[in-house]
N, C-alpha and C positions, 0 to 999 in steps of 0.2 A: 841631506844629498837630493838636490833638486833631480825632478824627473819629467823627460820628455815623453811626450806619445800623441802620434802622428795618425789623423784622419783626415774626414773630407768634411768642408764646412758645409752648411747644411744654410744657414742664414748668415749675413756676413756680418763681421764687426770684432771687434774685442773688448771682453770685460774682466776683470779682475775682482775675487772675493772669494771669501770663506766658503766649503764643499758643504752640500748638505748632499748624503749617500744613501739613495735607497735601493736595497735587491730587490725590491717587487717593484712591477708594474705600475702606473698610476693611472686609477680611473680619473676623467674630468668629469663625468657626468654624474654627479651623487658623489665624486671623491674626494673635492676639493672644494673648499668655501673662498669662493672669488673674489669677495669680500675682503678677506681677510687674508688670503693667500695660505690657509691652512689647511694641510690634508685630513679629512674629516672621514674618511673612510676608516668604519669600525675596526677590522681586523687587520689592517695593514700597520708595518713597523713602527712608521711616521705620525699614525692617527694622534695631533692633534698640537703637530709642527709644522711651525710656518716658514716658507721658501719663500719669502719676500726678502729679496737682494742677498741671498744668497746662489752661490751656482749649484743646481741643480744638477745630480748625475746620477742615473738612473736608468732600469733595460729601455723603458719606452711606455707609449702608451697602451691602456688597454681599454676596453669596454668599445661605446657608440662613436661615430662622427662627431656627436656632441661634445667629444675633448678638446678639437679646436676650438670651439665656442668659447667653451668656460675659460681654457686660456686665456682667449683673447679679453673676456672679461679683463683678467687679471690685469692686459696692458693698462685696459679703459682706467680702470680702478687704482692702478699704481702699486700693485701688489703680485706682481709679477717677480719672477726670478731672476737674476743678472744675466746669468746664460742658464743653457741647458748642453748638458754631453751625454747623449744617449747611446746605450750600447749596441740595441739593434733600430735600424729604422723604418719604421712602418709607416703609410699612407697619413696615418692620423697623428703620428709623432711630427712627420715633417709639415702639415698642415699647421698643426698647433706653435709648433716653432715659426711657422710663416709669418703666421696671425698675431702671434705675442711680439714678433721685433724684435728680440733678443739675440745676441750670437749664439750659436747653434753647432755643433759637430757630431757629425757620427762615423762608424764603420771605422773605427781607432786599432792601431796596430796590436791593442795588446786589450786586457778588457780593466773600463777602468773603474767598473763598480767592485772590484778585486783590488784594485791599486789605490784607488783615493780612499780617506777616510774623511767621515764629515770632523769639518773644521779645520781640513787643510786649507794652503792657501793655495788656489787656483788662479791660473791666467789663462784663457778660452780666445785664442787669437784665429777665430774663425776664417779669415783672411789668407791666412797662412796653412790651416789645416791641423794646428797645434794645440797641444793642452800641456800647460809647465805647471808642473804639481812642487809646492814643499811643504813637506809635510811638516804637520806642529809635533812637539815634543810630547811623547805619550803623560799622560796624569802621572803623578808621583804618586 
Protein backbone atom coordinates (compact mmCIF):
# COMPACT_ATOMS: atom_id res chain seq x y z
CA UNK A 1 0.00 0.00 0.00
CA UNK A 2 1.46 3.32 -1.10
CA UNK A 3 1.67 6.12 1.48
CA UNK A 4 1.73 9.86 0.74
CA UNK A 5 3.10 12.36 3.21
CA UNK A 6 2.72 16.09 2.62
CA UNK A 7 5.29 18.65 3.65
CA UNK A 8 7.12 21.78 2.62
CA UNK A 9 9.68 21.69 -0.16
CA UNK A 10 13.03 23.16 0.89
CA UNK A 11 15.07 22.53 -2.25
CA UNK A 12 13.07 22.03 -5.45
CA UNK A 13 13.28 18.95 -7.61
CA UNK A 14 12.21 15.34 -7.79
CA UNK A 15 14.14 12.19 -6.96
CA UNK A 16 13.28 8.54 -6.55
CA UNK A 17 15.24 5.84 -4.80
CA UNK A 18 15.74 3.57 -1.83
CA UNK A 19 15.23 5.07 1.61
CA UNK A 20 17.95 5.14 4.24
CA UNK A 21 16.35 6.01 7.58
CA UNK A 22 18.05 7.27 10.73
CA UNK A 23 16.26 7.91 14.01
CA UNK A 24 19.22 10.05 15.06
CA UNK A 25 20.43 13.44 13.83
CA UNK A 26 23.63 13.36 11.81
CA UNK A 27 26.72 15.41 12.54
CA UNK A 28 28.29 16.80 9.39
CA UNK A 29 31.50 18.00 10.98
CA UNK A 30 33.29 14.75 11.79
CA UNK A 31 30.14 12.64 11.47
CA UNK A 32 30.35 11.87 7.76
CA UNK A 33 33.11 11.08 5.32
CA UNK A 34 32.31 13.27 2.31
CA UNK A 35 34.73 11.33 0.09
CA UNK A 36 32.67 8.14 0.46
CA UNK A 37 29.26 9.39 1.61
CA UNK A 38 29.53 7.26 4.73
CA UNK A 39 28.42 7.99 8.29
CA UNK A 40 31.56 7.74 10.44
CA UNK A 41 30.17 9.00 13.75
CA UNK A 42 31.16 6.12 16.05
CA UNK A 43 28.03 5.84 18.18
CA UNK A 44 25.58 6.59 15.38
CA UNK A 45 23.08 3.90 14.36
CA UNK A 46 24.24 4.26 10.73
CA UNK A 47 27.97 4.06 11.53
CA UNK A 48 29.70 2.62 8.46
CA UNK A 49 26.62 2.97 6.21
CA UNK A 50 26.85 4.86 2.91
CA UNK A 51 24.06 7.31 1.98
CA UNK A 52 25.27 7.91 -1.59
CA UNK A 53 22.43 7.39 -4.05
CA UNK A 54 19.84 6.92 -1.30
CA UNK A 55 16.97 9.07 -0.07
CA UNK A 56 18.20 10.11 3.37
CA UNK A 57 15.35 10.29 5.90
CA UNK A 58 16.42 11.67 9.29
CA UNK A 59 15.54 14.13 12.05
CA UNK A 60 18.04 16.73 10.83
CA UNK A 61 21.44 18.18 11.55
CA UNK A 62 23.44 18.42 14.73
CA UNK A 63 26.69 20.07 15.54
CA UNK A 64 28.25 23.18 14.08
CA UNK A 65 27.51 25.10 10.93
CA UNK A 66 30.27 23.02 9.31
CA UNK A 67 27.45 20.55 8.60
CA UNK A 68 26.59 22.43 5.42
CA UNK A 69 30.19 22.46 4.24
CA UNK A 70 30.59 18.73 4.66
CA UNK A 71 27.35 17.99 2.83
CA UNK A 72 28.32 20.44 0.06
CA UNK A 73 31.51 18.40 -0.33
CA UNK A 74 29.41 15.28 -0.97
CA UNK A 75 27.80 17.07 -3.91
CA UNK A 76 31.16 18.14 -5.31
CA UNK A 77 32.59 14.63 -4.86
CA UNK A 78 29.52 12.82 -6.24
CA UNK A 79 28.72 11.08 -2.95
CA UNK A 80 25.57 13.01 -1.96
CA UNK A 81 22.23 11.41 -1.17
CA UNK A 82 19.59 11.52 -3.94
CA UNK A 83 17.26 13.55 -1.71
CA UNK A 84 16.77 14.51 1.93
CA UNK A 85 13.66 14.25 4.07
CA UNK A 86 14.00 16.08 7.40
CA UNK A 87 11.73 15.67 10.40
CA UNK A 88 12.78 19.04 11.79
CA UNK A 89 14.15 21.89 9.73
CA UNK A 90 16.91 23.96 11.28
CA UNK A 91 19.12 26.59 9.72
CA UNK A 92 21.94 24.00 9.53
CA UNK A 93 19.85 21.39 7.74
CA UNK A 94 18.28 23.98 5.41
CA UNK A 95 21.68 25.36 4.42
CA UNK A 96 23.05 21.84 4.03
CA UNK A 97 20.19 20.90 1.72
CA UNK A 98 20.62 24.06 -0.35
CA UNK A 99 24.37 23.62 -0.89
CA UNK A 100 23.97 19.89 -1.56
CA UNK A 101 21.43 20.78 -4.27
CA UNK A 102 19.28 17.69 -3.87
CA UNK A 103 15.49 17.75 -3.49
CA UNK A 104 14.62 18.24 0.18
CA UNK A 105 11.38 18.28 2.16
CA UNK A 106 10.59 19.05 5.80
CA UNK A 107 7.66 19.96 8.05
CA UNK A 108 5.68 16.90 7.02
CA UNK A 109 2.17 16.11 8.25
CA UNK A 110 3.44 12.81 9.73
CA UNK A 111 6.81 11.72 11.11
CA UNK A 112 8.73 10.24 8.16
CA UNK A 113 11.25 8.56 10.45
CA UNK A 114 8.43 6.53 12.01
CA UNK A 115 6.59 5.76 8.75
CA UNK A 116 9.43 5.03 6.31
CA UNK A 117 11.75 2.03 6.65
CA UNK A 118 15.22 1.62 5.21
CA UNK A 119 14.79 -0.11 1.86
CA UNK A 120 11.36 1.34 1.08
CA UNK A 121 11.00 2.92 -2.37
CA UNK A 122 10.57 6.68 -1.97
CA UNK A 123 9.70 9.46 -4.40
CA UNK A 124 10.54 12.94 -3.13
CA UNK A 125 8.68 15.62 -5.09
CA UNK A 126 9.86 18.78 -3.38
CA UNK A 127 8.10 20.95 -5.99
CA UNK A 128 4.73 19.59 -4.85
CA UNK A 129 5.82 18.98 -1.24
CA UNK A 130 4.96 15.27 -1.38
CA UNK A 131 6.84 12.16 -0.31
CA UNK A 132 5.40 8.96 -1.77
CA UNK A 133 6.44 5.73 -0.06
CA UNK A 134 6.08 2.22 -1.44
CA UNK A 135 6.98 -0.19 1.35
CA UNK A 136 9.22 -3.11 0.56
CA UNK A 137 7.99 -6.46 1.81
CA UNK A 138 9.57 -7.49 5.10
CA UNK A 139 12.24 -10.19 4.80
CA UNK A 140 10.84 -13.68 5.15
